[in-house]
C-alpha positions as CSV (number, residue, x, y, z in Angstrom):
1,M,0.0,0.0,0.0
2,G,1.5,3.3,-1.1
3,H,1.6,6.5,1.1
4,A,-1.4,8.1,-0.6
5,E,-3.5,4.9,0.1
6,E,-2.4,4.8,3.7
7,V,-3.3,8.5,4.2
8,A,-6.7,7.8,2.7
9,V,-7.2,5.0,5.2
10,A,-6.2,7.2,8.0
11,V,-8.5,10.0,6.8
12,S,-11.4,7.6,6.7
13,Q,-10.7,6.3,10.2
14,M,-10.1,9.8,11.6
15,L,-13.5,11.0,10.2
16,S,-15.1,8.0,11.8
17,H,-13.6,8.6,15.2
18,L,-14.4,12.3,15.1
19,S,-18.0,11.7,14.0
20,E,-18.6,10.2,17.5
21,K,-17.0,13.0,19.5
22,P,-14.2,15.5,19.5
23,L,-10.8,14.2,20.6
24,T,-7.5,15.8,21.6
25,K,-4.8,15.6,19.0
26,S,-2.6,13.4,21.2
27,T,-5.5,11.0,21.9
28,L,-6.3,10.9,18.2
29,G,-2.7,10.3,17.3
30,A,-2.4,7.4,19.7
31,R,-5.0,5.6,17.7
32,F,-2.8,5.8,14.6
33,S,0.4,4.5,16.2
34,G,0.4,1.5,13.9
35,H,0.7,3.6,10.8
36,K,3.9,4.6,9.2
37,R,5.6,7.8,10.2
38,G,4.0,10.9,8.7
39,V,0.7,9.3,7.8
40,F,-1.1,10.8,10.8
41,D,0.3,14.3,10.1
42,S,-0.6,14.0,6.4
43,A,-4.2,13.0,7.3
44,V,-4.6,15.8,9.7
45,G,-3.1,18.2,7.2
46,A,-5.4,17.1,4.5
47,L,-8.5,17.5,6.7
48,R,-7.4,20.9,8.0
49,I,-6.5,22.3,4.5
50,L,-9.9,21.3,3.2
51,S,-11.7,22.8,6.2
52,L,-13.2,19.5,7.3
53,I,-11.8,19.6,10.8
54,E,-11.2,22.3,13.4
55,I,-8.4,22.3,16.1
56,D,-8.8,24.7,18.9
57,T,-6.2,26.2,21.2
58,D,-6.4,23.2,23.5
59,K,-5.6,20.9,20.6
60,L,-9.1,19.5,20.6
61,V,-9.9,18.2,17.2
62,S,-13.5,18.2,16.0
63,L,-15.4,18.0,12.7
64,S,-16.2,21.4,11.1
65,P,-19.8,21.9,10.0
66,L,-18.6,21.1,6.4
67,G,-16.8,18.0,7.7
68,R,-20.0,16.8,9.5
69,Y,-21.9,17.3,6.2
70,F,-19.2,15.4,4.3
71,V,-19.5,12.4,6.8
72,D,-23.3,12.4,6.7
73,N,-23.8,13.1,3.0
74,P,-20.7,11.8,1.0
75,N,-22.6,12.1,-2.3
76,G,-20.1,9.8,-4.0
77,L,-17.0,11.4,-2.5
78,D,-14.7,9.5,-0.1
79,A,-11.4,9.7,1.7
80,S,-9.4,9.2,-1.5
81,D,-10.9,12.4,-2.9
82,V,-9.7,14.2,0.2
83,V,-6.2,12.9,-0.3
84,S,-6.2,13.6,-4.0
85,E,-7.1,17.2,-3.4
86,F,-4.5,17.5,-0.7
87,L,-1.8,16.2,-3.0
88,Q,-2.8,18.7,-5.6
89,H,-2.5,21.4,-2.9
90,R,1.1,20.3,-2.0
91,K,2.2,20.4,-5.7
92,A,0.7,23.9,-6.3
93,D,2.7,27.1,-6.4
94,P,2.6,28.6,-2.9
95,E,2.1,32.1,-4.3
96,T,-0.8,31.0,-6.4
97,N,-2.3,29.0,-3.6
98,A,-2.3,32.1,-1.4
99,Q,-4.7,34.0,-3.6
100,E,-7.9,35.1,-2.0
101,Y,-11.3,35.0,-3.6
102,A,-14.1,37.2,-2.5
103,Y,-16.9,34.8,-3.4
104,P,-17.8,32.2,-2.6
105,T,-16.3,31.1,0.7
106,V,-16.3,27.7,2.2
107,D,-18.9,28.8,4.7
108,S,-21.1,30.3,2.1
109,L,-21.0,27.1,0.1
110,Y,-21.9,25.1,3.1
111,R,-24.9,27.4,3.6
112,Q,-25.9,27.0,0.0
113,I,-25.8,23.2,0.3
114,G,-28.4,23.5,3.0
115,K,-30.8,25.4,0.7
116,I,-30.5,23.1,-2.3
117,A,-33.7,21.2,-1.8
118,G,-35.8,24.4,-1.7
119,R,-34.4,25.9,-5.0
120,G,-35.8,25.6,-8.5
121,T,-34.1,23.2,-10.9
122,A,-33.1,25.9,-13.4
123,S,-31.6,28.0,-10.7
124,L,-29.6,25.0,-9.4
125,Q,-28.3,24.2,-12.9
126,T,-27.1,27.8,-13.3
127,S,-25.3,27.5,-9.9
128,R,-23.8,24.1,-11.0
129,N,-22.5,25.6,-14.3
130,N,-20.9,28.5,-12.4
131,A,-19.4,26.1,-9.8
132,H,-17.7,24.0,-12.5
133,R,-16.2,27.1,-14.0
134,L,-15.0,28.4,-10.6
135,R,-13.5,25.0,-9.8
136,L,-11.4,25.3,-12.9
137,K,-10.1,28.7,-11.9
138,T,-9.5,28.6,-8.1
139,A,-6.2,27.5,-6.6
140,K,-7.5,27.3,-3.1
141,S,-7.8,23.6,-2.1
142,D,-10.4,24.1,0.6
143,L,-12.6,26.1,-1.7
144,R,-12.1,23.7,-4.6
145,F,-13.1,20.7,-2.5
146,S,-16.1,22.5,-1.1
147,I,-17.2,23.3,-4.6
148,T,-16.9,19.6,-5.5
149,M,-19.1,18.8,-2.5
150,F,-21.6,21.5,-3.7
151,I,-21.7,20.1,-7.2
152,A,-22.2,16.5,-5.8
153,A,-25.1,17.7,-3.6
154,I,-26.8,19.3,-6.6
155,D,-26.3,16.1,-8.6
156,R,-27.9,14.1,-5.8
157,E,-30.9,16.5,-5.8
158,F,-31.2,16.1,-9.5
159,E,-31.2,12.3,-9.2
160,R,-34.0,12.6,-6.6
161,R,-36.0,14.9,-8.8
162,M,-35.6,12.6,-11.8
163,H,-37.6,10.0,-9.9
164,D,-40.5,12.5,-9.7
165,L,-40.7,12.5,-13.5
166,S,-42.7,9.3,-13.4
167,S,-45.4,8.2,-15.9
168,D,-48.1,7.3,-13.4
169,G,-49.8,10.7,-13.5
170,R,-47.6,12.5,-11.0
171,F,-45.3,15.3,-11.9
172,R,-43.2,18.0,-10.3
173,W,-45.0,21.4,-10.3
174,P,-43.0,23.7,-12.6
175,D,-40.9,26.5,-11.2
176,T,-40.7,30.0,-12.8
177,D,-36.9,30.3,-13.0
178,A,-35.8,32.1,-16.1
179,P,-32.2,31.2,-17.2
180,G,-30.1,34.0,-18.5
181,G,-28.9,34.4,-22.1
182,D,-30.7,35.2,-25.4
183,G,-31.0,31.7,-26.6
184,S,-28.3,32.0,-29.2
185,V,-24.9,30.5,-29.8
186,G,-22.5,32.7,-31.7
187,G,-25.6,34.4,-33.1
188,V,-27.3,31.2,-34.2
189,Q,-30.6,30.2,-32.6
190,F,-30.8,26.7,-31.0
191,M,-33.1,24.1,-32.7
192,D,-33.4,20.9,-30.6
193,E,-30.4,21.4,-28.4
194,G,-32.2,22.7,-25.3
195,M,-30.0,20.7,-23.0
196,L,-26.8,22.2,-24.4
197,L,-28.2,25.7,-23.8
198,R,-29.3,24.8,-20.3
199,M,-25.8,23.6,-19.5
200,D,-24.4,26.8,-20.9
201,Y,-22.5,25.1,-23.8
202,R,-21.7,27.9,-26.3
203,V,-19.4,28.3,-29.3
204,G,-18.4,31.2,-31.5
205,V,-16.7,34.6,-31.2
206,R,-19.5,36.5,-29.5
207,N,-20.7,34.3,-26.7
208,G,-18.5,31.2,-27.0
209,A,-16.9,29.6,-23.9
210,S,-13.2,28.7,-23.8
211,T,-12.1,25.3,-24.8
212,P,-11.5,24.0,-21.2
213,V,-14.9,25.3,-20.2
214,R,-16.7,23.7,-23.2
215,R,-14.9,20.3,-22.6
216,Q,-15.9,20.5,-18.9
217,I,-19.5,21.0,-19.9
218,L,-19.3,18.1,-22.4
219,R,-18.0,15.9,-19.6
220,Q,-21.0,16.9,-17.5
221,L,-23.4,16.3,-20.4
222,F,-22.1,12.7,-20.7
223,E,-21.1,11.7,-17.2
224,D,-23.5,13.6,-14.9
225,T,-27.1,13.4,-14.0
226,L,-28.9,16.0,-16.1
227,P,-31.2,18.7,-14.7
228,P,-34.8,17.5,-15.0
229,V,-36.0,20.8,-16.5
230,F,-37.6,19.4,-19.6
231,P,-40.6,17.1,-20.2
232,P,-40.1,13.4,-19.5
233,D,-40.1,12.4,-23.2
234,Y,-37.2,14.8,-23.8
235,M,-35.3,13.6,-20.8
236,R,-35.6,10.0,-21.8
237,K,-34.1,10.8,-25.1
238,W,-30.8,11.6,-23.3
239,G,-30.7,8.2,-21.5
240,D,-28.7,7.3,-18.5
241,K,-25.4,9.0,-17.7
242,G,-22.4,7.3,-19.4
243,S,-24.7,5.3,-21.7
244,V,-24.5,4.8,-25.4
245,Q,-27.8,6.6,-25.8
246,R,-26.4,9.7,-23.9
247,L,-23.4,9.9,-26.2
248,R,-25.4,9.3,-29.3
249,T,-27.9,12.0,-28.5
250,L,-25.0,14.4,-27.6
251,A,-23.1,13.7,-30.8
252,Y,-26.2,13.8,-33.0
253,T,-27.2,17.2,-31.5
254,I,-23.8,18.8,-32.2
255,A,-23.3,17.4,-35.8
256,P,-26.5,18.9,-37.2
257,L,-25.8,22.3,-35.6
258,T,-22.4,22.3,-37.4
259,K,-24.1,21.4,-40.8
260,N,-26.6,24.2,-40.2
261,L,-23.9,26.8,-39.8
262,K,-22.0,25.5,-42.9
263,R,-25.1,25.9,-45.0
264,K,-25.1,29.6,-44.2
265,H,-21.8,30.1,-46.1
266,D,-21.0,32.9,-43.7
267,S,-17.3,33.4,-42.8
268,H,-18.4,34.9,-39.4
269,M,-19.4,31.4,-38.5
270,D,-16.0,29.8,-39.1
271,V,-14.9,30.0,-35.5
272,A,-18.2,28.4,-34.3
273,I,-17.9,25.7,-36.9
274,G,-14.3,24.9,-36.0
275,E,-15.2,24.7,-32.3
276,Y,-18.2,22.4,-32.9
277,E,-16.0,20.1,-35.0
278,S,-13.2,20.2,-32.5
279,D,-15.5,19.3,-29.7
280,L,-17.1,16.5,-31.7
281,Q,-13.7,15.0,-32.4
282,W,-12.8,15.3,-28.7
283,L,-16.0,13.4,-27.8
284,Y,-15.1,10.8,-30.3
285,E,-11.6,10.3,-29.0
286,T,-12.5,10.6,-25.3
287,Y,-15.6,8.5,-25.1
288,Y,-16.5,6.7,-28.3
289,V,-13.3,4.9,-29.5
290,G,-13.0,1.5,-28.0
291,R,-16.2,1.7,-26.0
292,F,-19.3,2.1,-28.2
293,R,-20.4,0.9,-31.6
294,F,-22.8,3.1,-33.6
295,D,-22.3,5.2,-36.7
296,W,-20.5,8.4,-35.6
297,P,-22.1,11.5,-37.2
298,S,-20.4,13.4,-39.9
299,T,-20.4,17.2,-40.4
300,R,-19.9,17.1,-44.1
301,L,-22.4,18.6,-46.4
302,D,-23.1,15.9,-49.0
């Protein structure tokens, strides 16, 4: 077992001990005497940096409110995620890591997590889009991990709401959230790509997102639970996350959009066309090759 794996085991055990009651650092350390030298300190360091524990002046160690939430609602995250984020923190440039961000804070994210169930689906999706973007930008490990927990909590809520989209006569009462934007991508109106618009996927010079942001959104579109903001028939068209149906729908949404722009013979659309084709190729290489078998769409105008 490598050092990272040992630290992950220690983190898991430490969270378990502290979920029962706060302990002094010396008492807690005595319970890890069987671990290799440095494992205990690394585990404590990881939990402190990610704001999951608090240590007072008397060296009493306790779970922070965010730590308690993490223990009670892991949402698919575990000790290995804590250690992974901690190792990224140690590799980061100290000057970059010291940057301060005015919004959000770890505490504000924790408060937002507590309000998720009462928010509209469209509003939650906007917050999730923004959180993914911020996670790409921030160098602060505790903020980045809190954002990860925030996204996971929204995903869990979306999964719960998907169960409400049943066909037995029940349905979720619609909210009145109005997402921002003018419904266009690079000046071109969406046709049947409502989910792409909802996830803030945009190409082109005027409103287009950067390549890292677009690829992150495409990962979400394929790998995550989608926001249940459309009628059941439309949601079923996208299939389960990670499925062949999900990838096929995504690919066969982008390809016709590309063809539509090409038919306009407008040089102002060249950037948007190039980004669509680049993203389609990225999807092909990242998810399709070696995993699925269906005819991959072409963007040629035959």
